[in-house]
C-alpha positions as CSV (number, residue, x, y, z in Angstrom):
1,M,-13.4,166.7,-25.1
2,F,-13.1,167.6,-28.7
3,N,-12.3,171.2,-27.6
4,I,-9.4,169.9,-25.5
5,I,-8.0,167.9,-28.4
6,K,-8.5,170.9,-30.7
7,A,-6.5,173.0,-28.3
8,I,-3.5,170.7,-27.8
9,W,-3.3,169.0,-31.2
10,P,-0.1,170.9,-32.1
11,L,1.5,169.4,-29.0
12,L,0.2,165.9,-29.8
13,L,1.6,166.3,-33.3
14,V,5.0,167.3,-32.1
15,A,5.1,164.5,-29.5
16,G,4.1,162.0,-32.2
17,L,6.7,163.2,-34.5
18,I,9.4,163.0,-31.8
19,M,8.4,159.4,-31.0
20,V,8.5,158.4,-34.7
21,F,11.9,160.2,-35.1
22,K,13.3,158.4,-32.0
23,F,12.0,155.0,-33.4
24,I,13.6,155.7,-36.8
25,I,16.9,156.6,-35.3
26,A,16.9,153.8,-32.7
27,I,16.7,151.0,-35.3
28,P,19.9,152.0,-37.2
29,S,21.8,152.8,-34.0
30,E,21.1,149.3,-32.6
31,K,22.3,147.8,-35.9
32,I,25.4,149.9,-35.7
33,K,26.1,148.8,-32.1
34,K,25.6,145.2,-33.1
35,S,27.9,145.5,-36.1
36,K,30.6,147.3,-34.1
37,K,30.5,144.4,-31.6
38,S,30.8,141.8,-34.3
39,K,33.7,143.7,-35.9
40,N,35.6,143.8,-32.5
41,K,35.1,140.1,-32.0
42,P,38.1,138.1,-33.3
43,N,37.6,135.5,-35.9
44,L,38.8,132.4,-34.1
45,A,38.3,130.2,-37.1
46,V,41.5,131.5,-38.6
47,Y,43.6,129.7,-36.0
48,E,44.8,126.1,-35.7
49,K,47.0,124.1,-33.4
50,K,50.6,123.7,-34.7
51,P,51.4,120.1,-35.3
52,Y,54.9,120.4,-33.6
53,L,56.6,122.8,-31.2
54,F,59.7,122.9,-33.3
55,D,59.7,124.7,-36.7
56,N,62.0,122.2,-38.3
57,S,63.7,118.9,-37.8
58,S,67.1,120.5,-37.0
59,E,65.7,122.2,-33.9
60,F,64.1,118.9,-32.8
61,N,67.4,117.0,-33.4
62,L,69.4,119.6,-31.5
63,Y,66.9,119.5,-28.6
64,N,67.4,115.8,-28.3
65,V,71.2,116.2,-28.4
66,L,71.0,118.9,-25.7
67,L,68.9,116.6,-23.5
68,E,71.3,113.8,-23.9
69,L,74.4,115.9,-23.2
70,F,73.1,118.4,-20.6
71,G,69.7,117.2,-19.5
72,N,70.9,115.9,-16.1
73,E,72.6,119.2,-15.3
74,Y,70.3,121.9,-16.8
75,F,66.7,122.4,-17.7
76,I,66.5,122.9,-21.4
77,F,63.7,125.2,-22.6
78,P,62.9,125.6,-26.3
79,Q,61.4,128.7,-27.9
80,I,61.7,131.2,-25.1
81,H,60.9,134.9,-25.8
82,Y,63.7,137.2,-25.1
83,S,61.3,139.4,-23.0
84,H,61.3,136.5,-20.5
85,L,65.1,136.6,-20.3
86,I,65.9,140.3,-20.6
87,Q,63.9,143.4,-19.4
88,P,64.3,147.1,-19.9
89,K,65.7,149.0,-17.0
90,K,63.0,150.8,-14.9
91,T,62.2,154.2,-16.4
92,T,58.9,155.6,-17.5
93,W,56.2,153.2,-18.7
94,K,56.4,154.6,-22.2
95,E,60.2,154.1,-22.4
96,E,60.0,150.6,-21.0
97,R,57.3,149.7,-23.5
98,K,59.3,151.1,-26.4
99,H,62.4,149.1,-25.4
100,R,60.4,145.9,-24.6
101,S,58.8,146.0,-28.0
102,R,62.3,145.5,-29.6
103,I,62.6,142.1,-27.9
104,D,59.1,140.8,-27.2
105,R,58.6,139.2,-30.6
106,K,62.0,137.6,-30.7
107,S,62.6,134.1,-29.3
108,A,65.7,132.1,-28.4
109,D,65.8,128.6,-29.9
110,F,67.0,127.1,-26.6
111,V,67.9,128.3,-23.1
112,L,69.9,126.3,-20.6
113,C,68.9,127.1,-17.0
114,D,70.3,125.8,-13.7
115,K,68.1,123.3,-12.0
116,E,68.2,124.9,-8.6
117,R,66.7,128.3,-9.3
118,I,65.9,128.1,-13.0
119,V,68.3,131.0,-13.8
120,P,69.3,131.2,-17.5
121,Q,72.9,130.2,-18.0
122,L,73.2,130.0,-21.8
123,I,71.1,130.9,-24.9
124,I,71.6,128.7,-27.9
125,E,70.6,129.9,-31.3
126,L,70.5,127.4,-34.2
127,D,71.5,129.2,-37.3
128,G,70.1,127.8,-40.5
129,S,70.2,129.2,-44.0
130,V,67.8,132.0,-43.1
131,H,70.5,133.5,-41.0
132,N,72.2,134.5,-44.3
133,F,69.5,137.1,-45.0
134,K,70.3,140.7,-44.2
135,R,67.3,141.2,-41.9
136,K,68.1,138.1,-39.9
137,R,71.8,139.1,-39.6
138,A,70.7,142.5,-38.3
139,R,68.4,140.7,-35.8
140,D,71.3,138.4,-34.7
141,K,73.6,141.4,-34.3
142,F,71.1,143.2,-32.1
143,I,70.5,140.0,-30.0
144,N,74.3,139.4,-29.6
145,E,74.8,143.0,-28.5
146,I,71.9,143.0,-26.0
147,T,72.9,139.6,-24.5
148,K,76.5,140.8,-24.1
149,T,75.2,144.0,-22.4
150,V,73.2,142.1,-19.8
151,D,75.9,139.4,-19.4
152,L,73.9,136.5,-20.7
153,P,76.0,134.2,-22.9
154,I,74.8,133.2,-26.3
155,L,76.0,130.5,-28.6
156,H,75.3,130.2,-32.3
157,L,75.4,126.7,-33.7
158,K,75.2,125.9,-37.4
159,A,72.3,123.8,-38.4
160,D,74.4,121.8,-40.8
161,N,76.8,120.6,-38.1
162,L,75.0,118.9,-35.2
163,D,77.9,116.7,-34.2
164,K,77.5,115.8,-30.5
165,E,81.1,116.3,-29.5
166,V,81.4,119.6,-31.3
167,I,78.2,120.8,-29.6
168,R,79.4,119.5,-26.2
169,K,82.8,121.3,-26.5
170,E,81.3,124.6,-27.7
171,I,78.7,124.7,-24.9
172,E,81.2,123.7,-22.2
173,Q,83.6,126.4,-23.4
174,K,80.8,129.1,-23.5
175,L,79.6,128.2,-20.0
176,R,83.2,128.6,-18.7
177,E,83.6,132.1,-20.2
């Protein structure tokens, strides 16, 4: 038996080294796999529930006015993403994605929809002081142009003037146009 071991000892040595090498490599690769998994897992602790749907009291007040004035006639939806109201025309997937990305992170403050089929009839934007910033004005211009292109009326109301009769008249006029 000693002669057999003496004859194959180089093979045993190589096999042993391969096993040791695999073991040494296996441990770090498992750690790498585990660390990659933990890096891809989102940190959910950074999120919290918003205390209110509306970002400010002006939006909440306008919502209540809209419900009072038009709640019997229209569904009034707050904070609707423009990608739920407008879609890119069918082209290639890449082109559609590019055009959708221009609208999918923007939302309308309010949308009035008919009660029969829930078709949008009017978008209402409440313009506060942030609408004086250049970037916000550029966003408003783009939204105005796109809503005009798709024939979806939009009305901008000033946050500092939420008089019920003024709001009623402006909305009724916009809906007749």
